[in-house]
N, C-alpha and C positions, 0 to 999 in steps of 0.2 A: 886448401887453395888449389884450384885446378891449373894446370900448366899444359901447353901443347907439346906434343911429341910426334916427330915424323918417323915413320917406319917404312922400310922397303920389303914388301912381301910378294910372294907369287900371286899373280892375278887370279888364278883359279881358287886359291885359298881364300883371298879376300871376298870373292863372289859367294863362296859357300858360307863364309863367316857372316856376311851380311844377311843371307837368307836365314841362317840360324838365329841371328839377333832379332830379325823381324818376326820369326815364328815364335820366339820366346818373349816378345815385347820388351826387349832391352836394347840399349844402344850398344853398338860394337865397342865404343869406348869404355863403357862400364863393364862389359864382359872381359875385356883385356885388362882393365884395372883390377877386377876381382881375381883374375888368374895371377897377375903379378903379385897381388897382395898374398895370395895363398903360397906362392913360391918363396916369398921374402919374410913371412912371419915365422918367427921361431916356434917350432912345435915340440911338444914332449912326446916321448915314446909311449907314454901311458894314455890310454883312452880316457876321455873326460866323462865322468859319470855324474849325472844330475844329483842334487842334494836329496830329492825325493827317493830316488833309487838307493842312495846310500842310507837313508833313514829306514828302509824296509829290509836291508840286507841283514842276514842272520850270521854271516861269517862261515857258514858250513860249506865245505868243499864237496862237490859232487864228482865221483870217479868217472873218468871218460868211458870206461867199459861197463858202466852200470847197466844191468838188465832190468829195465823198468817193469816189465810184465812179471818177472820172477819175484822181484821185491814186492810188487802189489799182491801177488798170490800169497807170499809168505805173511804179509801184513793181514790179509783176510783170514788165513788159517789161524793165526795167533788171536785175532779179534773174536773169532767164533768158536774157540775152544771152550 
């Protein structure tokens, strides 16, 4: 159910917001509603991962300092011995 809300904002901000809304083909009301929704919706600290990505996950951790070129060289050496 939609309900009216009156806000007092700086005139320049309103003008810029209206231009933004027009450029993105959305109403200013919907943009503000989306923003307030994002502020008030409880979020978890964990990133949401899609079921597909979860299904292809191997569970292997990759070290941050991994030297990909060196690992690939070592792989090729081992493969072609």
